[in-house]
C-alpha positions in Angstrom: 101.0 106.6 77.3 98.0 105.5 75.3 96.0 103.1 77.2 92.4 102.6 77.6 92.2 101.5 81.4 88.7 100.1 80.9 90.4 97.0 79.3 92.9 96.6 82.0 92.6 93.2 83.4 92.8 92.5 87.0 96.3 91.7 87.8 97.7 93.0 84.5 100.7 95.2 84.9 100.9 98.3 82.8 104.0 99.9 82.2 105.1 103.4 80.8 108.6 105.0 80.9 108.1 108.8 80.3 105.7 110.9 82.2 107.4 114.4 81.4 106.4 117.4 84.0 107.9 121.0 84.5 108.6 122.4 87.6 108.4 126.1 88.2 111.7 128.2 88.0 111.3 129.4 91.4 110.3 126.0 93.0 111.9 125.9 96.6 114.7 123.5 96.8 114.3 120.2 98.4 113.0 116.8 98.1 109.8 116.4 96.7 107.7 113.0 96.6 105.7 112.1 93.4 102.6 110.5 93.8 100.0 109.1 91.3 96.5 108.4 91.2 94.3 106.6 89.0 90.9 107.7 87.8 88.1 106.1 86.6 86.0 107.2 83.5 84.1 109.9 85.8 87.4 111.4 87.1 86.8 109.9 90.2 89.9 108.4 91.9 90.2 104.5 92.0 90.9 102.8 95.2 94.5 102.2 95.8 96.2 99.9 98.1 99.7 98.4 99.0 100.5 94.8 98.6 99.2 94.2 102.3 95.9 95.6 101.5 96.5 99.0 103.4 94.7 101.8 101.7 97.1 104.5 100.4 96.0 108.0 101.8 93.7 109.6 99.4 94.5 107.0 97.1 97.8 108.5 96.2 100.5 106.1 95.2 104.3 107.2 96.1 106.2 106.3 93.1 109.5 108.0 93.5 111.4 111.2 94.6 112.7 114.4 92.8 115.6 116.6 94.1 115.4 120.5 93.5 118.5 121.9 94.1 
């Protein structure tokens, strides 16, 4: 995704449909949660809250799961 988040307007939704990642060949089987963290220009985590205003632990937003078999 090519996007300068310093120009991200409050309330604007930004969508991207690809975020490839590689798991190690020897990754243990199981269900893994996928989390994302937004970073500011200094690499510091941005605050992340749910729809009710509750903070996500460590500003990590759960976005899905992957199953390793």
